[in-house]
C-alpha positions in Angstrom: 0.0 0.0 0.0 1.4 3.4 -1.0 1.7 6.0 1.8 0.3 9.5 1.0 2.4 12.5 1.8 0.7 15.0 4.1 1.5 18.6 4.8 0.1 20.2 8.0 -0.6 24.0 7.9 -0.7 25.4 11.4 1.3 23.9 14.2 -0.8 25.0 17.2 -2.6 23.0 19.8 -5.1 21.1 17.6 -2.4 20.0 15.2 -1.0 17.6 17.8 -4.1 15.4 17.3 -3.4 15.3 13.6 0.3 14.5 14.0 -0.5 11.7 16.5 -3.2 10.2 14.3 -1.0 10.2 11.2 1.9 8.6 13.1 -0.4 5.5 13.6 -1.2 5.1 9.8 0.6 3.0 7.2 -1.1 4.6 4.3 -0.3 8.3 5.1 2.6 10.1 6.7 3.6 13.7 7.5 6.1 15.0 4.9 6.0 18.8 5.6 4.8 21.4 8.1 4.0 25.1 7.9 3.5 27.9 10.4 4.1 31.6 10.1 5.7 31.5 13.6 9.3 30.5 12.9 9.7 28.9 16.3 6.6 26.7 15.9 7.7 25.7 12.4 11.2 24.9 13.6 9.9 22.9 16.6 7.4 20.8 14.5 9.8 20.2 11.6 12.5 19.1 14.1 10.3 16.9 16.2 8.8 15.1 13.1 12.0 15.4 11.0 10.2 16.8 8.0 10.5 19.9 5.8 9.3 23.1 7.4 7.8 26.2 5.7 6.7 29.6 6.9 4.6 30.3 3.8 1.9 27.8 3.0 2.1 28.7 -0.7 5.7 27.4 -0.8 4.6 24.2 0.9 1.8 23.7 -1.8 4.6 23.7 -4.4 6.2 20.6 -2.7 5.5 17.6 -4.9 5.8 15.3 -1.9 2.8 16.9 -0.3 -0.3 15.2 -1.8 -2.8 16.0 1.0 -3.1 19.0 3.3 -4.5 19.4 6.8 -5.7 23.0 7.6 -5.2 23.6 11.3 -5.2 27.4 11.3 -7.5 30.1 12.6 -11.0 30.2 11.1 -10.5 33.2 8.9 -7.7 31.4 6.9 -9.7 28.2 6.2 -11.3 29.1 2.9 -8.2 30.9 1.5 -5.9 28.0 2.3 -8.3 25.2 1.4 -9.0 26.7 -2.1 -5.3 27.3 -2.7 -4.5 23.7 -1.8 -7.2 22.3 -4.0 -6.1 24.4 -6.9 -2.6 23.1 -6.3 -3.9 19.6 -6.7 -3.9 18.5 -3.1 -6.6 16.7 -1.1 -7.7 18.7 1.9 -8.8 17.9 5.5 -9.9 21.2 7.1 -10.5 21.8 10.7 -13.9 23.2 11.6 -15.6 25.4 10.8 -15.7 25.0 7.0 -15.4 28.7 6.6 -16.5 32.0 7.9 -19.7 32.2 5.8 -21.9 30.3 3.5 -20.3 32.1 0.6 -16.8 30.8 1.7 -18.1 27.3 2.1 -19.7 27.3 -1.3 -16.4 28.5 -2.8 -14.5 25.7 -1.1 -17.0 23.1 -2.4 -16.8 24.5 -5.9 -13.0 24.4 -5.8 -13.0 20.8 -4.7 -15.4 19.9 -7.6 -13.3 21.7 -10.1 -10.0 20.2 -8.9 -11.3 16.6 -8.7 -9.6 16.3 -5.3 -11.3 15.4 -2.0 -12.3 17.9 0.7 -13.6 17.0 4.1 -14.2 18.9 7.4 -13.0 17.7 10.8 -16.2 17.0 12.7 -14.5 14.3 14.7 -17.3 13.8 17.3 -19.2 11.8 14.7 -16.4 9.2 15.1 -16.6 8.9 18.9 -17.6 5.5 20.1 -20.8 6.6 21.8 -21.8 8.7 18.7 -21.4 5.8 16.4 -23.5 3.6 18.7 -26.3 6.3 18.8 -26.3 6.5 15.0 -26.5 2.8 14.7 -29.5 2.6 17.1 -31.3 5.5 15.4 -30.7 4.1 11.9 -32.1 0.7 13.0 -35.4 2.4 13.7 -36.5 0.5 16.7 -36.9 3.7 18.8 -39.4 5.1 16.3 -39.7 8.7 15.2 -37.7 11.5 16.8 -39.8 13.7 19.0 -37.2 16.2 20.4 -34.5 16.7 23.0 -31.8 18.9 24.4 -28.0 19.5 24.1 -25.9 21.1 26.7 -22.2 22.4 26.4 -20.7 24.1 29.4 -17.0 24.8 29.2 -14.5 27.3 30.6 -12.7 29.8 28.5 -11.3 32.8 30.3 -9.5 36.0 29.5 -6.1 34.3 29.0 -7.5 32.0 26.3 -8.6 35.0 24.2 -5.7 37.3 24.9 -3.2 34.6 24.1 -4.6 34.3 20.5 -6.0 37.7 19.4 -7.9 36.2 16.5 -10.3 34.6 19.0 -13.3 36.6 20.1 -13.4 38.6 16.9 -16.3 38.6 14.4 -13.8 39.2 11.5 -11.3 36.4 12.4 -13.2 33.9 14.5 -16.7 34.5 13.2 -18.2 34.2 16.7 -17.0 32.3 19.8 -18.7 29.6 21.8 -21.1 28.5 19.0 -18.7 28.5 16.0 -15.7 27.2 17.9 -16.6 25.0 20.9 -20.3 24.0 20.5 -20.2 23.6 16.7 -19.2 19.9 17.2 -22.3 19.2 19.3 -24.5 21.1 16.8 -23.1 19.1 13.9 -23.5 15.8 15.8 -27.1 16.6 16.7 -27.9 17.3 13.0 -26.0 14.1 12.0 -28.0 12.0 14.4 -31.6 13.2 14.0 -31.6 14.7 10.5 -32.3 18.2 9.2 -32.9 21.0 11.7 -33.8 24.6 11.5 -33.1 27.5 13.9 -36.4 28.9 15.1 -34.9 31.3 17.6 -31.4 32.0 18.9 -29.9 34.4 21.4 -26.3 35.3 21.8 -24.7 37.2 24.7 -21.4 37.9 26.4 -22.2 37.3 30.1 -18.7 36.9 31.5 -16.2 38.1 28.8 -18.0 41.2 27.6 -14.9 43.4 28.2 -12.6 41.0 26.4 -14.4 39.7 23.3 -16.8 41.3 20.8 -18.5 38.0 20.2 -20.7 35.6 22.4 -19.6 33.5 25.3 -23.2 32.1 25.7 -25.8 30.9 23.2 -29.2 29.4 23.5 -31.4 28.1 20.6 -34.6 26.5 19.8 -34.2 24.1 16.9 -37.0 22.5 15.0 -37.0 19.3 12.9 -39.2 16.9 11.1 -42.9 16.4 12.2 -42.8 19.1 14.9 -39.7 17.8 16.8 -37.8 20.4 18.7 -34.5 20.6 20.5 -33.3 23.0 23.2 -29.6 23.9 22.6 -27.5 25.7 25.2 -23.7 26.4 25.1 -21.6 28.6 27.3 -17.9 29.3 28.0 -18.8 30.7 31.4 -18.4 27.4 33.3 -15.8 26.9 36.0 -14.7 23.6 34.3 -15.1 21.7 31.1 -18.1 19.5 31.7 -18.9 16.5 29.5 -21.2 17.3 26.6 -24.7 16.2 27.4 -27.4 15.3 24.8 -30.9 13.9 25.5 -32.9 12.5 22.6 -36.5 11.4 23.0 -38.2 9.1 20.5 -41.6 7.5 20.2 -40.4 4.3 21.8 -37.4 5.2 23.9 -34.6 7.6 24.7 -30.9 8.1 24.3 -28.9 10.1 26.9 -25.3 11.0 26.2 -23.1 12.2 29.1 -19.6 12.6 27.7 -18.7 9.0 26.7 -21.5 7.4 28.7 -24.6 6.4 26.8 -27.9 5.5 28.5 -30.3 3.6 26.3 -34.0 3.3 27.3 -36.1 1.1 25.0 -38.4 -1.9 25.0 -35.7 -3.9 26.7 -35.4 -1.5 29.6 -32.7 0.9 30.7 -28.9 0.3 30.4 -25.7 2.2 30.3 -22.8 1.7 27.9 -19.4 3.1 28.6 -17.4 4.3 25.5 -14.6 5.9 27.5 -11.4 5.6 25.4 -8.0 6.6 26.6 -6.7 9.7 24.8 -3.0 9.7 24.0 -3.2 13.4 23.2 -5.6 16.2 23.6 -8.3 16.8 26.2 -11.0 14.3 27.2 -13.9 16.6 26.4 -12.6 16.9 22.8 -13.7 13.3 22.3 -11.6 10.5 20.7 -12.7 10.9 17.1 -9.7 12.6 15.5 -7.8 9.4 15.0 -10.7 7.4 13.5 -11.8 10.3 11.3 -8.3 10.8 9.9 -7.7 7.1 9.4 -11.1 6.8 7.6 -10.2 9.7 5.3 -7.0 8.1 4.1 -8.6 4.6 3.8 -11.2 6.1 1.5 -8.6 8.0 -0.5 -6.7 4.8 -1.1 -9.9 3.1 -2.1 -11.1 5.9 -4.4 -14.1 6.6 -2.3 -15.6 10.0 -1.2 -15.0 11.2 2.4 -17.5 10.2 5.1 -18.2 13.9 5.7 -18.8 15.6 2.4 -18.6 19.4 1.8 -22.3 19.6 1.6 -22.6 18.0 5.0 -20.4 20.6 6.5 -22.3 23.3 4.6 -25.5 22.3 6.3 -23.9 22.9 9.7 -22.6 26.2 8.4 -26.1 27.1 7.5 -27.3 26.4 11.0 -24.6 28.6 12.4 -25.4 31.4 10.0 -29.1 31.2 10.9 -28.3 31.3 14.6 -26.1 34.4 14.3 -28.5 36.2 12.1 -31.6 35.4 14.2 -33.6 38.5 14.9 -33.7 37.6 18.6 -29.9 38.1 18.9 -28.3 41.1 20.6 -26.8 43.6 18.2 -23.1 43.0 17.4 -21.1 45.4 19.4 -18.1 47.4 18.3 -14.7 45.6 18.6 -13.2 45.4 22.1 -9.7 45.0 20.6 -8.0 46.1 17.5 
């Protein structure tokens, strides 16, 4: 089996998950890294003994780089993804797909024109508990979906935003808790129960209003098929990073997710299944899906199959985000706190 050469753009915190996942594969390997910070570039290229670049456009000229992972701030995703596709590279882009529907559409169009594959990293779909939930729902024994709730309560303080000035900015992050932290739960919810629409959404900065111009708290009412509805709440005002919670009610049962613990209530009674998986890198509340998602992407590339998460899948999540931020019930966007 031939091993695909991979270039990683952005050597910050999330890239560690990508490096680790790729180190476990036989059909893909890191061949180059890129970061505008010379020290980060030097550290990553030295640690993984690969070529280092400070300009991603130079890396895209490297013939050994056949696939690119975009691990940069949100506002760079579309620009770098489109450039990589035009250079003839496959792309695995961290979430979000872009900063707007227009950017997402341009990324999808670039993938179609290039003939290369594009996927977006919604790794929570690959967590053990998530896969089990999808299996049960697809089987259909629980009946039609009636509604539910999703709850994300994490802690992001002043240091988090001040250490990376692109965060907390409408222009560079595109929002905060919803587009950055809770986007995974929103995507997973849509993946599990089908199409959803935003009926009402409210954004506010309850704790970090003097630091960010975006939201640290979001609540939404989502509606789905046949009158189903979901309450969605996310906040970075917590004192710790709690496990993501999701409660889904069906005609003939319920599914309750608490981190990696899944409680199933159906005709056979109530039981709990533990999908806790040891993480070699990262944080437990990130889930364990990066490795399986990346492995699946390269398995499919080798087999000539499309990615599990297609551009249009990621665009649906982008449309939900856009509707939430544009909801008439939102507070007005304030002037920037920082320049």
